[in-house]
C-alpha positions in Angstrom: -28.1 -12.3 9.6 -30.9 -12.0 12.2 -31.1 -14.8 14.7 -34.4 -15.7 16.5 -34.7 -14.6 20.1 -33.0 -17.1 22.5 -36.3 -18.2 24.0 -37.5 -19.5 20.7 -34.1 -20.4 19.1 -32.9 -22.5 22.0 -35.6 -25.0 23.0 -35.7 -26.1 26.6 -35.5 -29.7 25.4 -34.6 -31.5 22.2 -36.2 -35.0 21.9 -33.8 -37.4 20.1 -35.7 -40.7 20.6 -38.1 -42.3 23.0 -35.4 -42.8 25.6 -33.0 -40.0 24.8 -33.3 -36.2 24.9 -31.2 -33.1 25.3 -32.3 -30.9 28.2 -31.2 -27.2 28.6 -28.6 -26.7 31.4 -29.8 -24.9 34.5 -27.9 -23.8 37.7 -30.2 -26.1 39.7 -28.5 -29.1 38.2 -25.1 -28.2 39.7 -25.0 -31.0 42.3 -26.0 -33.7 39.8 -23.5 -32.6 37.2 -20.7 -32.2 39.7 -21.3 -35.7 41.0 -21.0 -37.1 37.5 -17.8 -35.1 36.9 -16.3 -36.4 40.1 -17.3 -40.0 39.2 -15.5 -39.6 35.9 -12.7 -37.3 36.9 -9.8 -39.4 35.6 -11.7 -40.2 32.4 -12.5 -36.6 31.7 -9.3 -34.9 32.9 -7.2 -36.6 30.3 -8.7 -34.3 27.6 -10.6 -31.5 29.2 -8.6 -28.7 31.0 -11.5 -27.4 33.1 -11.8 -30.7 35.1 -8.7 -29.9 37.2 -10.2 -26.6 38.5 -13.6 -28.1 39.1 -13.2 -29.0 42.8 -16.5 -28.1 44.4 -20.2 -27.9 43.6 -19.9 -24.1 43.6 -17.4 -24.3 40.7 -20.0 -26.2 38.6 -22.8 -23.7 39.7 -20.7 -20.7 38.6 -20.2 -22.4 35.2 -23.9 -23.0 34.8 -24.7 -19.5 35.8 -22.3 -18.3 33.1 -24.0 -20.6 30.6 -27.4 -19.0 31.5 -26.0 -15.5 31.1 -24.5 -16.4 27.7 -27.7 -18.0 26.6 -29.6 -14.8 27.4 -27.2 -13.0 25.0 -27.7 -15.7 22.3 -24.0 -16.7 22.6 -24.4 -20.3 24.0 -26.9 -23.1 23.9 -25.9 -25.9 26.3 -27.7 -29.1 27.1 -27.4 -32.2 29.2 -27.7 -35.6 27.5 -30.4 -37.5 29.3 -30.6 -41.3 28.6 -33.7 -42.7 30.2 -33.6 -39.6 32.4 -30.0 -40.2 33.7 -27.3 -37.6 33.1 -24.9 -39.1 30.5 -22.9 -36.0 29.5 -23.0 -32.3 28.3 -23.1 -30.8 24.8 -23.0 -27.1 23.9 -23.2 -24.8 20.9 -20.9 -22.0 22.0 -19.1 -18.9 20.6 -22.1 -18.2 18.5 -21.2 -15.4 16.1 -24.4 -14.0 14.6 -22.5 -11.6 12.2 -20.5 -14.4 10.6 -23.0 -17.2 11.1 -20.5 -19.4 12.9 -20.3 -21.4 16.2 -18.4 -24.3 17.8 -19.8 -27.5 19.3 -18.1 -28.9 22.5 -19.1 -32.1 24.4 -18.2 -34.6 27.0 -19.6 -38.0 27.9 -19.5 -40.2 31.0 -17.4 -43.3 30.6 -20.3 -45.7 31.0 -22.1 -44.2 28.0 -19.2 -44.3 25.5 -19.3 -46.4 22.4 -23.1 -46.5 22.2 -23.7 -43.7 19.7 -25.2 -41.3 22.2 -22.9 -38.4 21.4 -23.1 -38.8 17.7 -26.9 -38.5 17.9 -26.6 -35.6 20.2 -24.3 -33.7 17.9 -26.5 -34.4 15.0 -29.5 -33.0 16.9 -27.6 -29.9 17.8 -26.5 -29.4 14.2 -30.2 -29.4 13.3 -30.9 -26.6 15.7 -27.8 -24.7 14.6 -28.4 -24.9 10.8 -32.2 -25.2 10.6 -33.2 -23.2 13.6 -30.5 -20.5 13.9 -29.6 -20.4 10.2 -25.9 -20.6 11.0 -23.5 -21.2 8.1 -20.5 -23.0 9.6 -20.0 -25.2 12.7 -16.6 -26.2 14.1 -15.6 -29.1 16.4 -12.2 -29.0 17.9 -10.6 -32.1 19.5 -7.3 -32.9 21.1 -5.1 -34.7 18.6 -4.9 -37.9 20.7 -8.6 -38.1 21.5 -9.6 -40.5 18.8 -13.1 -41.1 20.2 -13.9 -37.4 20.0 -12.4 -37.1 16.6 -14.5 -40.0 15.3 -17.7 -38.0 15.9 -17.2 -35.1 13.4 -15.7 -37.6 10.8 -18.8 -39.8 11.2 -21.1 -36.8 10.7 -19.4 -35.6 7.5 -17.2 -32.8 8.9 -14.0 -31.9 7.0 -10.7 -31.9 8.8 -9.2 -28.5 8.2 -5.9 -28.6 10.1 -4.1 -28.7 13.4 -3.5 -25.9 15.9 -0.1 -26.8 17.3 0.4 -27.0 21.0 -2.9 -25.1 21.4 -4.1 -26.5 24.8 -2.6 -27.2 28.2 -3.7 -30.4 29.8 -2.4 -32.1 33.0 -0.2 -34.4 30.9 1.3 -31.5 29.0 0.5 -29.4 25.9 -1.4 -31.0 23.0 -2.3 -30.1 19.4 -5.9 -29.4 18.6 -7.5 -30.8 15.4 -10.1 -28.6 13.7 -13.1 -30.0 11.9 -15.9 -28.0 10.1 -19.3 -28.5 8.5 -21.1 -26.0 6.3 -24.8 -25.5 6.0 -24.9 -26.6 2.4 -23.0 -29.8 3.3 -25.5 -30.4 6.2 -28.4 -30.1 3.8 -26.9 -32.6 1.4 -26.0 -35.1 4.1 -29.4 -34.9 5.7 -31.1 -35.5 2.3 -28.8 -38.6 1.8 -29.8 -39.9 5.2 -33.5 -39.6 4.5 -33.1 -41.3 1.2 -31.2 -44.2 2.8 -33.8 -44.5 5.6 -31.1 -44.1 8.3 -32.5 -44.0 11.8 -29.3 -43.0 13.7 
């Protein structure tokens, strides 16, 4: 499997609608992203282990620099969710394995934007890039077993629940199981055709 070069495979922006786009992450956004993390620290720390160790702008800047380095090696494609220009969250296609045609999608959303369909639309847009742009064959989403909002997204998008990794992640509240969901390219094609036939807009 030969993937396109990162410059063409990972577009700098992915328009989703008139008021919503995904914008490629850059180190210059460190202060803005750190401010949103701080404003949502309790909300995010319940399910995301990295929040506890993100204590300064420099921590976020180092993360974004690593994202840029991984992007140059075609291992990661990470974006901010921009709702009418405002930062609503982060989504990334990571652990891209060109040889096997696989990757994982991870995401987080600020509390004020939950329950409005933004992340479902963002994941769908990233799936389009992964399957249609990169030609990947399998995408995984992994969620903490108690994080029902996160789990609802892959289920809504037609992913299959494959199983549970027991006690696979350490969080501030203790160890948690991780639920694994997957979607194959052939399934994506069928689901996309069904959406078009139904005239779905979201």
